[in-house]
C-alpha positions in Angstrom: -23.2 -77.9 -29.3 -22.4 -81.4 -28.2 -24.8 -84.2 -27.3 -23.9 -87.4 -25.5 -25.9 -90.6 -25.3 -24.7 -93.5 -23.0 -25.6 -97.2 -23.4 -24.5 -100.6 -22.2 -25.6 -100.5 -18.6 -27.3 -103.4 -16.9 -27.5 -105.9 -14.1 -24.5 -108.1 -13.6 -23.0 -110.3 -10.9 -19.8 -109.6 -9.0 -16.8 -110.5 -11.1 -18.6 -110.0 -14.4 -17.6 -107.5 -17.1 -19.6 -104.7 -18.8 -18.8 -102.3 -21.6 -20.4 -98.8 -21.7 -20.6 -96.7 -24.8 -20.9 -93.0 -25.1 -22.0 -91.8 -28.6 -21.3 -88.1 -29.3 -22.8 -85.8 -31.8 -22.5 -82.2 -32.8 -19.3 -80.2 -32.5 -17.4 -82.8 -30.6 -14.0 -81.3 -31.5 -14.9 -78.4 -29.2 -14.9 -80.8 -26.3 -11.7 -82.9 -26.7 -11.8 -84.5 -23.3 -14.3 -87.3 -22.7 -14.8 -89.0 -19.4 -16.9 -91.3 -17.3 -18.3 -90.4 -13.9 -20.6 -92.2 -11.6 -23.1 -91.4 -8.9 -24.3 -93.9 -6.4 -27.4 -93.4 -4.3 -26.9 -90.8 -1.6 -23.4 -90.0 -2.9 -21.9 -87.2 -5.0 -20.9 -87.7 -8.6 -17.3 -89.0 -8.8 -14.7 -89.2 -11.5 -14.0 -92.6 -12.9 -11.9 -92.2 -16.1 -11.0 -89.8 -18.8 -9.3 -89.8 -22.2 -7.9 -87.1 -24.4 -8.8 -86.4 -28.0 -6.2 -88.7 -29.6 -6.6 -91.4 -27.0 -2.9 -91.2 -26.1 -3.5 -90.1 -22.6 -5.9 -91.7 -20.1 -6.7 -91.0 -16.5 -8.3 -93.1 -13.8 -9.6 -92.9 -10.4 -7.9 -95.2 -7.9 -11.0 -97.3 -7.7 -10.9 -97.9 -11.5 -7.2 -98.6 -12.0 -6.4 -102.1 -13.1 -10.1 -103.0 -13.7 -11.5 -100.4 -16.0 -10.2 -99.2 -19.4 -11.4 -96.1 -21.2 -10.9 -95.7 -24.9 -12.4 -93.7 -27.8 -13.0 -94.2 -31.5 -13.2 -90.7 -33.1 -14.3 -92.2 -36.5 -17.4 -93.4 -34.6 -17.5 -90.4 -32.3 -17.8 -92.8 -29.4 -16.0 -93.3 -26.1 -16.1 -96.6 -24.2 -15.6 -97.8 -20.7 -14.6 -101.5 -20.4 -15.3 -102.6 -16.8 -13.9 -105.9 -15.6 -14.0 -107.6 -12.2 -17.0 -105.6 -11.2 -17.8 -105.2 -7.5 -21.1 -104.4 -5.8 -19.6 -101.0 -4.8 -19.4 -100.2 -8.6 -23.2 -100.0 -8.6 -24.1 -96.5 -9.7 -25.5 -94.4 -12.6 -22.7 -93.9 -15.0 -22.5 -90.6 -16.9 -20.5 -89.6 -19.9 -19.1 -86.1 -19.9 -17.1 -84.0 -22.3 -15.2 -80.7 -21.9 -12.2 -78.7 -22.9 -10.2 -80.1 -20.0 -10.7 -82.6 -17.1 -11.7 -79.7 -14.8 -14.1 -78.2 -17.3 -16.5 -81.0 -18.1 -19.7 -79.2 -19.1 -21.6 -81.5 -21.4 -23.3 -84.6 -19.9 -25.3 -87.5 -21.1 -28.4 -88.8 -19.4 -26.7 -91.7 -17.6 -26.9 -95.4 -17.7 -27.5 -97.6 -14.6 -25.0 -100.3 -13.7 -26.0 -102.7 -10.9 -23.6 -105.3 -9.6 -25.1 -108.0 -7.4 -23.1 -109.9 -4.9 
């Protein structure tokens, strides 16, 4: 069983940066893909970024490309999402997810709120 705990959310202004962390515990090797997703009010949860076990492959939504960077430190069992040049439309609850593949994310954290003011 894998547990995920996100942290690092907060209230920032447009153009600011924020770094989210996702601490994993349990049998994390059983869920090699870790990703970030977000859900804005009234909208469905959407993919933001994902990284494979070794960190050698990363994947981004078009909205995140060039501004966000996903990484992981397996020694700390933690994945990160560095978010730069934040926009008001980035406002959402950000969730960390893990799974055996990008289409099989089945473990979720509780989410962390990110609010970007204009």
